[in-house]
Structure formats: C-alpha cells, structure tokens
C-alpha positions as CSV (number, residue, x, y, z in Angstrom):
1,M,-115.0,-34.2,51.8
2,A,-112.0,-33.1,49.5
3,V,-110.2,-36.1,49.5
4,L,-107.3,-35.1,46.8
5,V,-105.8,-32.2,48.4
6,D,-103.5,-32.7,51.7
7,R,-101.4,-35.3,51.6
8,S,-97.7,-34.6,49.2
9,V,-98.6,-34.8,45.5
10,A,-96.3,-37.6,44.5
11,R,-97.8,-39.8,47.3
12,T,-101.4,-39.1,46.7
13,L,-101.2,-39.3,42.8
14,F,-99.5,-43.0,43.2
15,S,-101.5,-44.4,45.7
16,M,-104.5,-43.3,43.6
17,A,-103.0,-44.9,40.7
18,F,-101.5,-47.9,42.5
19,P,-104.9,-49.7,42.6
20,M,-105.5,-48.7,39.5
21,L,-103.0,-50.7,37.9
22,A,-104.8,-54.0,38.1
23,G,-108.0,-52.3,36.7
24,T,-106.1,-50.4,33.6
25,F,-104.4,-54.1,32.9
26,A,-107.9,-56.0,33.4
27,M,-109.2,-53.2,30.6
28,N,-107.0,-53.5,28.3
29,A,-107.2,-57.6,29.0
30,Y,-110.4,-57.3,27.6
31,S,-109.6,-56.4,23.9
32,L,-106.1,-58.3,24.2
33,T,-107.5,-61.8,25.3
34,D,-110.3,-61.3,22.5
35,T,-108.0,-60.9,20.1
36,W,-105.7,-63.7,21.5
37,F,-108.6,-66.5,21.0
38,V,-109.9,-64.7,17.8
39,S,-106.7,-65.4,16.2
40,R,-106.8,-69.1,17.0
41,L,-109.3,-69.0,14.3
42,G,-106.8,-68.0,11.7
43,T,-105.8,-64.5,9.7
44,L,-109.3,-63.6,8.5
45,P,-111.2,-63.4,11.8
46,L,-108.2,-61.3,12.6
47,A,-108.4,-59.2,10.3
48,A,-112.1,-58.8,11.1
49,M,-111.2,-57.8,14.9
50,G,-109.0,-55.2,13.1
51,Y,-111.6,-53.9,11.4
52,T,-114.0,-53.4,14.0
53,F,-111.3,-51.4,16.6
54,P,-112.2,-47.9,15.0
55,V,-116.0,-48.6,15.4
56,V,-115.9,-49.9,19.1
57,M,-113.5,-47.1,19.7
58,L,-115.9,-44.3,18.6
59,L,-118.6,-45.2,21.0
60,T,-116.1,-46.0,23.7
61,C,-114.7,-42.2,23.6
62,V,-118.0,-40.8,23.0
63,A,-118.8,-42.6,26.4
64,R,-115.4,-41.2,27.9
65,G,-115.9,-37.8,26.9
66,I,-119.7,-37.8,29.0
67,G,-117.7,-39.6,32.0
68,S,-115.1,-37.0,32.0
69,G,-117.2,-34.1,31.9
70,V,-119.2,-36.0,35.1
71,T,-116.0,-37.0,37.0
72,T,-114.9,-33.5,36.5
73,L,-117.9,-31.8,37.8
74,V,-118.4,-34.5,40.4
75,S,-114.6,-34.2,42.1
76,H,-115.3,-30.2,42.1
77,A,-118.7,-30.8,43.7
78,I,-116.9,-33.0,46.0
79,G,-113.7,-30.8,46.9
80,R,-116.2,-28.0,47.8
81,H,-118.3,-30.4,50.4
82,D,-121.4,-30.3,48.2
83,H,-122.6,-34.3,48.1
84,G,-126.2,-33.8,46.8
85,D,-125.0,-31.9,43.9
86,A,-122.4,-34.8,43.1
87,A,-125.3,-37.2,43.5
88,R,-127.3,-35.2,40.7
89,L,-124.7,-35.5,38.0
90,V,-124.0,-38.8,38.4
91,G,-127.7,-40.0,38.5
92,H,-128.1,-36.9,35.2
93,G,-125.0,-38.2,33.8
94,M,-126.2,-42.2,33.7
95,L,-129.1,-41.1,31.9
96,L,-127.3,-39.4,29.3
97,T,-124.8,-42.3,28.9
98,L,-128.1,-44.4,28.3
99,A,-129.5,-42.3,25.6
100,V,-126.5,-41.6,23.7
101,T,-125.6,-45.4,23.9
102,A,-128.9,-46.1,23.0
103,V,-128.9,-43.5,19.8
104,M,-125.8,-45.2,18.2
105,S,-126.0,-48.8,18.8
106,A,-129.0,-48.7,17.1
107,G,-127.5,-46.7,14.3
108,G,-124.7,-48.6,13.9
109,Y,-126.6,-52.0,13.8
110,V,-128.7,-50.8,11.0
111,L,-125.7,-49.6,8.9
112,I,-122.9,-52.4,9.7
113,G,-122.7,-53.5,6.2
114,A,-122.4,-49.8,5.0
115,I,-119.7,-48.6,7.5
116,F,-117.5,-51.6,7.7
117,T,-117.3,-51.7,3.7
118,R,-116.3,-48.2,4.0
119,L,-113.1,-48.7,5.9
120,G,-112.1,-51.1,3.3
121,A,-113.5,-55.0,4.4
122,D,-114.7,-57.3,1.9
123,G,-116.4,-60.0,0.9
124,Q,-114.6,-62.3,3.0
125,T,-114.4,-60.3,6.2
126,L,-117.6,-58.4,6.5
127,P,-119.6,-61.7,7.2
128,L,-117.3,-62.0,10.5
129,I,-117.4,-58.5,11.6
130,G,-121.1,-58.8,11.7
131,Q,-121.1,-61.5,14.1
132,Y,-119.2,-59.8,16.3
133,M,-120.7,-56.1,15.7
134,R,-124.5,-57.3,16.0
135,T,-123.9,-59.0,19.4
136,W,-121.7,-56.1,20.8
137,Y,-123.7,-53.5,19.3
138,V,-126.9,-55.0,21.7
139,G,-125.3,-54.9,24.7
140,A,-122.8,-51.8,24.4
141,V,-124.8,-50.0,27.3
142,F,-122.9,-52.4,29.2
143,M,-119.7,-51.2,27.9
144,T,-120.2,-47.4,28.4
145,L,-121.6,-47.2,31.9
146,P,-118.5,-48.7,33.7
147,M,-116.7,-45.4,31.9
148,L,-118.3,-43.3,33.5
149,G,-118.3,-45.1,36.8
150,H,-115.1,-45.7,37.3
151,G,-114.4,-41.7,37.5
152,V,-116.5,-41.3,39.7
153,L,-115.3,-43.6,42.3
154,I,-111.9,-42.4,41.7
155,S,-113.3,-38.9,42.3
156,A,-114.9,-40.1,45.7
157,G,-111.3,-42.0,46.8
158,D,-112.2,-45.3,46.1
159,S,-110.1,-46.1,43.2
160,R,-109.5,-49.6,44.7
161,A,-113.1,-50.4,44.1
162,A,-113.1,-48.9,40.3
163,G,-109.5,-51.0,40.3
164,A,-111.6,-54.3,41.4
165,L,-114.4,-53.3,39.3
166,M,-112.4,-53.9,36.0
167,V,-110.2,-56.8,37.1
168,A,-113.6,-58.9,38.0
169,G,-115.0,-58.2,34.7
170,T,-111.5,-59.1,32.9
171,I,-111.9,-62.6,34.5
172,V,-115.3,-63.2,33.9
173,N,-114.3,-62.5,30.2
174,L,-111.5,-64.5,30.1
175,I,-113.6,-67.2,31.5
176,L,-116.6,-67.1,28.8
177,D,-114.5,-66.1,25.8
178,Q,-113.2,-70.1,25.5
179,I,-116.7,-71.3,26.4
180,F,-118.1,-69.3,23.5
181,I,-115.7,-68.9,21.4
182,F,-114.6,-72.9,21.1
183,G,-118.0,-74.3,22.3
184,W,-116.7,-75.4,25.7
185,L,-119.0,-77.0,28.1
186,G,-121.7,-78.7,25.9
187,L,-122.3,-75.1,23.9
188,P,-121.6,-74.9,20.2
189,A,-118.9,-73.0,19.0
190,M,-119.9,-69.0,18.3
191,G,-116.4,-67.9,16.9
192,M,-116.5,-64.2,16.4
193,S,-120.1,-63.8,18.0
194,G,-119.4,-65.7,21.0
195,A,-116.1,-63.4,21.4
196,A,-118.7,-60.3,21.9
197,L,-121.1,-62.1,23.5
198,A,-118.1,-62.7,26.3
199,T,-117.8,-59.4,26.6
200,V,-121.2,-58.0,27.3
201,I,-121.9,-60.6,29.8
202,A,-118.5,-59.6,31.7
203,Q,-119.7,-56.3,31.0
204,G,-122.8,-56.7,32.4
205,V,-121.6,-57.8,35.4
206,S,-119.1,-54.9,36.2
207,T,-122.3,-52.8,35.5
208,A,-124.5,-54.7,38.5
209,W,-121.4,-54.0,41.0
210,L,-120.8,-50.4,39.6
211,I,-124.4,-49.5,40.7
212,Y,-124.4,-51.4,43.7
213,L,-121.5,-49.3,44.9
214,L,-123.5,-46.1,44.0
215,V,-126.2,-46.7,45.7
216,A,-125.0,-48.4,48.5
217,K,-121.9,-47.5,49.8
218,H,-121.6,-44.0,47.9
219,R,-125.0,-43.0,48.4
220,L,-124.3,-41.0,44.8
221,L,-127.5,-42.8,43.2
222,G,-130.5,-43.0,44.2
223,R,-134.4,-41.5,43.3
224,R,-133.3,-38.3,44.5
225,S,-130.4,-38.2,42.2
226,L,-132.2,-39.4,39.1
227,D,-135.0,-36.0,39.8
228,L,-135.6,-34.7,36.2
229,S,-136.7,-31.3,37.8
230,R,-132.9,-30.0,37.2
231,W,-131.9,-32.3,34.2
232,G,-132.0,-29.1,31.9
233,E,-129.0,-27.6,34.6
234,S,-127.3,-30.9,34.3
235,L,-127.0,-31.3,30.9
236,G,-125.7,-28.0,30.5
237,S,-123.2,-28.5,33.0
238,I,-121.9,-31.9,31.9
239,T,-122.1,-31.0,27.9
240,R,-119.8,-27.8,28.7
241,F,-116.8,-30.3,29.1
242,A,-118.3,-33.4,27.7
243,V,-118.9,-32.1,24.1
244,P,-115.0,-30.6,24.2
245,S,-113.7,-34.2,25.5
246,I,-116.0,-36.0,22.8
247,M,-114.6,-33.9,20.2
248,S,-111.1,-34.8,21.3
249,M,-111.7,-38.8,21.7
250,V,-113.3,-39.1,18.7
251,L,-110.4,-38.4,16.6
252,M,-108.7,-41.2,17.7
253,P,-111.5,-43.3,16.0
254,V,-111.1,-41.0,12.7
255,S,-107.4,-41.6,12.8
256,A,-107.3,-45.4,13.6
257,T,-110.2,-45.1,10.5
258,V,-107.5,-43.6,8.4
259,I,-104.7,-45.6,9.3
260,T,-106.7,-48.7,8.7
261,W,-107.8,-47.2,5.4
262,L,-104.5,-46.9,4.5
263,L,-103.5,-50.2,6.0
264,S,-106.1,-52.1,4.0
265,G,-104.7,-51.5,0.5
266,F,-101.6,-53.1,1.8
267,G,-103.9,-56.3,2.2
268,H,-105.1,-58.2,5.0
269,E,-102.1,-59.0,6.5
270,A,-101.6,-55.6,7.4
271,V,-104.6,-54.7,8.9
272,A,-104.6,-58.4,11.2
273,A,-101.0,-57.5,12.5
274,S,-101.7,-53.5,12.9
275,G,-104.9,-54.2,15.1
276,A,-103.1,-57.1,16.8
277,A,-100.3,-54.7,18.0
278,G,-102.8,-51.7,18.8
279,R,-103.9,-54.1,21.6
280,I,-100.7,-55.5,23.0
281,E,-99.8,-51.8,23.0
282,M,-102.3,-51.1,24.9
283,F,-100.8,-53.3,27.6
284,A,-97.4,-50.3,27.5
285,F,-99.9,-48.1,28.5
286,M,-102.1,-49.6,31.3
287,V,-98.9,-48.2,33.8
288,P,-98.9,-44.8,32.7
289,M,-102.2,-45.1,32.1
290,A,-103.3,-45.9,35.6
291,L,-101.7,-42.7,36.4
292,G,-103.7,-40.5,33.9
293,I,-107.0,-41.9,35.0
294,S,-106.0,-40.6,38.6
295,L,-104.9,-36.8,37.3
296,T,-108.5,-35.3,36.2
297,P,-109.8,-35.9,39.3
298,F,-106.8,-34.7,41.7
299,V,-106.3,-31.4,39.0
300,S,-109.9,-30.6,39.6
301,Q,-109.9,-31.0,42.8
302,N,-107.1,-29.3,43.6
303,F,-107.8,-26.5,41.1
304,G,-110.9,-25.7,43.2
305,A,-109.4,-25.2,45.9
306,G,-106.8,-22.7,44.8
307,R,-103.8,-24.9,45.1
308,L,-102.0,-24.2,41.6
309,D,-98.6,-25.1,43.2
310,R,-99.7,-29.1,43.7
311,V,-101.2,-28.7,39.7
312,R,-97.7,-27.6,39.2
313,E,-95.9,-29.9,41.1
314,A,-98.2,-32.8,39.6
315,R,-97.3,-32.1,36.0
316,K,-93.5,-32.3,36.3
317,V,-93.9,-35.6,38.4
318,A,-96.4,-36.9,35.6
319,T,-93.9,-35.7,32.5
320,A,-90.8,-37.2,34.4
321,F,-92.1,-40.7,34.8
322,A,-94.0,-40.5,31.1
323,I,-90.7,-40.4,29.7
324,G,-88.6,-42.6,32.2
325,Y,-91.7,-45.2,31.7
326,G,-92.0,-44.9,27.8
327,V,-87.9,-45.1,27.8
328,L,-87.9,-48.3,29.3
329,T,-90.6,-49.9,27.2
330,T,-89.4,-49.0,23.9
331,L,-86.2,-51.1,24.8
332,V,-88.2,-53.9,26.5
333,F,-90.5,-53.7,23.0
334,C,-87.7,-53.7,20.6
335,L,-86.1,-57.0,22.1
336,A,-89.6,-58.8,22.6
337,A,-91.1,-57.8,19.7
338,P,-90.7,-61.4,17.8
339,L,-91.5,-63.3,20.7
340,L,-94.9,-61.0,21.3
341,A,-95.5,-61.4,17.5
342,A,-95.3,-65.4,17.7
343,V,-97.8,-65.5,20.1
344,F,-100.7,-63.8,18.2
345,T,-99.9,-65.6,14.4
346,Q,-98.1,-68.2,12.9
347,D,-98.1,-66.4,9.5
348,P,-95.0,-65.1,8.3
349,Q,-95.7,-61.7,6.7
350,V,-98.3,-60.9,9.7
351,A,-95.4,-61.8,12.1
352,R,-93.0,-59.3,10.0
353,T,-95.4,-56.6,9.7
354,L,-96.1,-56.6,13.5
355,V,-92.7,-56.9,14.4
356,H,-91.9,-53.6,12.6
357,Y,-95.1,-52.0,13.9
358,I,-93.8,-52.6,17.8
359,R,-90.2,-51.4,17.3
360,I,-91.0,-48.3,15.6
361,V,-94.3,-47.2,17.1
362,S,-93.2,-47.7,20.4
363,I,-90.3,-45.0,20.2
364,G,-92.7,-42.4,20.7
365,Y,-94.9,-44.0,23.7
366,G,-93.2,-41.5,26.6
367,M,-94.0,-38.8,24.3
368,M,-97.6,-39.8,23.4
369,E,-98.3,-40.3,27.5
370,V,-96.8,-36.9,28.2
371,H,-99.0,-35.4,25.2
372,R,-102.0,-37.1,27.1
373,Y,-101.5,-36.5,30.5
374,C,-101.2,-32.5,29.0
375,G,-104.8,-32.8,27.8
376,F,-105.7,-34.1,31.3
377,F,-104.1,-31.3,33.2
378,L,-106.1,-28.7,30.6
379,T,-109.3,-30.5,31.5
380,G,-108.4,-30.6,35.2
381,M,-108.4,-27.2,35.2
382,H,-111.4,-26.2,33.3
383,R,-109.7,-25.7,29.8
384,P,-111.9,-28.5,28.1
385,I,-111.7,-26.6,24.7
386,S,-107.8,-26.3,25.4
387,A,-107.4,-30.1,25.4
388,T,-109.3,-30.4,22.7
389,L,-107.5,-28.1,20.6
390,L,-103.8,-29.9,21.9
391,N,-105.2,-33.3,20.9
392,A,-106.8,-31.9,17.0
393,V,-103.0,-30.7,16.2
394,R,-101.8,-34.0,17.0
395,V,-104.2,-36.2,15.1
396,L,-105.5,-33.7,12.4
397,I,-101.7,-31.5,11.3
398,L,-99.7,-34.5,12.5
399,L,-100.7,-38.1,12.5
400,I,-102.7,-38.4,9.5
401,P,-100.8,-36.1,7.0
402,L,-97.7,-37.6,8.4
403,S,-99.2,-41.2,7.9
404,C,-99.9,-40.6,4.5
405,L,-96.5,-39.1,3.4
406,G,-95.5,-42.1,4.9
407,A,-97.6,-44.6,3.2
408,S,-96.3,-42.7,0.0
409,L,-92.9,-42.9,0.5
410,G,-92.3,-45.8,2.8
411,G,-95.6,-48.4,2.6
412,V,-96.6,-50.1,5.7
413,V,-93.1,-49.3,7.5
414,G,-93.7,-45.5,6.2
415,I,-97.2,-45.7,8.6
416,F,-95.7,-46.8,11.8
417,T,-93.0,-44.3,11.4
418,G,-95.2,-41.3,10.5
419,R,-96.9,-42.4,14.0
420,A,-93.6,-42.2,16.1
421,A,-93.2,-39.0,14.5
422,T,-96.0,-37.9,15.6
423,D,-96.4,-38.8,19.1
424,I,-92.7,-37.1,19.9
425,L,-93.8,-33.9,18.3
426,A,-97.3,-34.1,19.9
427,G,-95.5,-34.6,23.5
428,I,-93.5,-31.1,23.0
429,I,-96.2,-29.0,21.8
430,G,-98.2,-30.2,25.1
431,I,-95.3,-29.9,27.4
432,V,-95.5,-26.2,25.9
433,W,-99.5,-25.5,26.0
434,A,-99.8,-27.0,29.9
435,S,-96.9,-24.7,31.0
436,R,-98.7,-21.6,29.5
437,A,-101.6,-22.7,30.8
438,L,-100.5,-23.1,34.3
439,N,-98.5,-19.5,34.1
440,D,-101.9,-17.6,32.6
441,A,-103.9,-19.6,35.9
442,A,-100.9,-17.7,37.9
443,V,-101.0,-14.3,36.9
444,A,-105.0,-14.6,36.6
445,A,-105.5,-15.8,40.1
446,A,-102.5,-13.3,41.6
447,G,-103.7,-10.5,39.4
448,K,-107.7,-10.6,39.3
449,A,-108.7,-12.5,42.4
450,L,-111.4,-14.2,40.8
451,P,-112.3,-17.4,41.9
452,L,-109.7,-20.0,40.0
453,P,-112.6,-22.0,38.2
454,A,-114.9,-19.2,37.1
455,A,-112.0,-17.0,36.3
456,L,-109.8,-19.7,34.3
457,S,-112.2,-21.7,32.6
458,D,-112.2,-21.1,28.5
459,D,-115.9,-20.0,28.7
460,A,-115.7,-18.4,32.0
461,P,-119.0,-20.0,33.0
462,R,-120.0,-18.8,36.2
463,R,-121.6,-22.3,37.5
464,L,-120.0,-25.6,36.8
465,G,-122.8,-27.7,38.1
466,T,-122.9,-25.9,41.2
467,G,-126.4,-25.2,41.1
468,A,-125.4,-21.6,42.4
C-alpha cells in the first residue's frame, strides 16, 4: 500500500530518515575507514586513494542513477497498489545494473594505466592505484546492487532494513580492513589491494542480505519479476528516469576529475589532503543525506496521489533543516579542523592543506544540501531532465570555472574558495527552480485537470512503468 501519504509530513520524513542515519553513517564509513587505514601506510598510498576517488565515483553515480529511476517508478507503483508492476521493475532494474556494471568494470580494468595517467598519477602512485583498482573492479557488482536495493526497501516502507543493511557491511569492512591491509591472523599484508578486497567482501555480504529481503520479505524479486517478456517496456520506463539522473550524477566525478587534475599541479600533498578531506566531509553530509535518501520516494508517492500540498510542505521542512544543519556543521568543522587533520596525517604540508579545505569548503555545506534536495524534489515530481539541468548549472557553469579561476588567483586555497562560492550560488538557484516547478505543477493540475504524473513530467510520458 501507499505508505508515505497519510501521516504528517515532518513526522513521515524524519521517521524515514532516522533509521537511515545509522545507514548513511555506515555508508560513509566505508571510504573513511579505508582512507584512515591506508593513511597509516604513508603519504603516497593516501595520494593514490585520492586519485581513485573520481573513477570510483563514476561507476557509483551510474549505479545510483539507475537506482533512482527504479526507486521513483517502484514508489509510484506501490502508491497505486500495483505490486506486480513494482516487482517487475525491481527485477529488470537489477538485470540492467548487472549488465552496465560488467561493461564498465571490464573497460576500466583494461584501461587502468591510461585513465589514471590522464588524471595526473605518476610512476610512484600508479602501481599503488593499480593494486587497489584491479581488486575493486573485479567485485564492483557487489558495490552497485545495494545502491539500487536501498531505495527499493525505502519505497516499500522498510527504511530500518535499508539502514541495517549498510551498517552490517560497514562492520564487516572495518574488521577485514585491518586483517587484509596489515596482515593479521597469519595472512600476508596486502596493503592497497587488501583495502579493496575488504570492501568487496563486505559489500558481497550486503548484496546477499538484500536479495534475501527482496525475495522472502517483500516478494519484490523472483522468477516472475525476472521474466524478460516485458523487458523492453521496463527498459524504456527505467531509462526515462535513469538517463537524466545518471547524466546529473556523472557530473560529480567529472568535476572531481577536474579538481584532482588542478590539485595535482600543486603536488602529491595537495591531492592527498583533498582526498582525505573529501571523505571527512562525507560525515558532515550523513545526517542530511539520511533525509535526502527519503525525499524521492516520499515526493513520488505524494505526487502520484495528487498531494502537492504535502510536497510543498516537505520542501519547506527539508530546506530549513539543510540550512540549520549547515550552519552548525560549519561552526564545528572550523573549530575541529586541526584535530581532524591530525587523525589522518602526520605530514605538516598535508595537514595545513586539509585544514584550509575543511574551514573554507564547509561554509557552503548547508546550501549544497539545499541544492541536492531540490534535485530530489524535481526527480520525485517526474522532472528528471530539470534535475539534471540544475546539477549541470552547478558543475559546468559554476564549479569548474570558479575552481579554475581560483587556482590561477589563489592556488590551492583559491580552488577551495571556488567550491564554497559554487555551493552557495547553486543553493539559491535550486530554491528558485524548485519553487517555480511546484507553482507550475499546481497551475497545471488546477487548469488542465489531468493526472499529475502524465501532465507534469518533462516529456509527459503516457506510461510511467504502469504497464498501461
């Protein structure tokens, strides 16, 4: 049944977000624990981890884009009480994720040297990068399937299981990191490849648990859901949402690639500091991320039910929360920056750069979350192209030009300043864009008297995975 259209908006959103808090903490802890343990190996291994970030993010964004499309459609199907259609979309979405992951992983494995050389890696860091990425690519499928499954579980009203799934994987990863990286329990020390292997095994455990939940508990995966007789219909429905979402998310590793390339001109220390700081700031995002993960299914169900009043109220609640949390995080990070730097490095130059990053970039955290939330609202309102354009404005018009300008005027500090300015401006643009979309939706619903999803989507599709 439709589980997200009855209770008060704030209560529904935060009751969904609270169980996900532990999950988002766990999700961010994956990369943070890897980074911390690898930092014990020295500055060069830490720099190598920094180079892997854009490439890992690329495949992650593609998987999340497909997951976003599946989540939106499954939420809509659950909202109209069509369990069979929801199961079909889950099964076909998983098959699509498997196929795309296999192609990207095989290509990435073959091109490790070429890709990372273009990113600025040299003869010292490239072998370390290869150790990590060769193992990571082999197990990449275990990274991508849970990204789809988390959203499906939330759509089914099971955010508690989604959060527990991520926590379990993180605990396994934390234990295996120490065993494989440093050679505990009589095993040889594997260094960088050990960090990747720990993550692959941990995510494999999460994948197995996810499949069990979808099959046994929610009955959203089985033989009938994997029937390929309606594969073309599913592919069209999913890609209608997934392609714009992927394009939007792929802009993130594109921008990360440009930033990494800019920083590589200032030495390994700058890349190492930025890579570590990027993982530290993930923890700043884990609380608002818990709410953000819930927004697309919430908006999609309520939008399908014609409850624009609840969508509008949710936007106000989410925006106020993001700004308030952002202000608090900025204050804490500015005070704690030296302590955070000391946790990750003993290199004075890396520490100084890391402190500059945290203190400058954190100024824009609140508005960056506002921008992110606005994209979730647009996707949930069946405007995936608008969500993509909003993100393109942030990356292509603001972030890359301002970072390049900052690098030429102020070096590493200038790059960080460009990022902070980008987040503030992008948040303002997002507020205006989402407000206009809601107003347009209300006018269209009142004036045309058409079903909201068909009337108001970017391309006005006649079917949204309904099988109609």
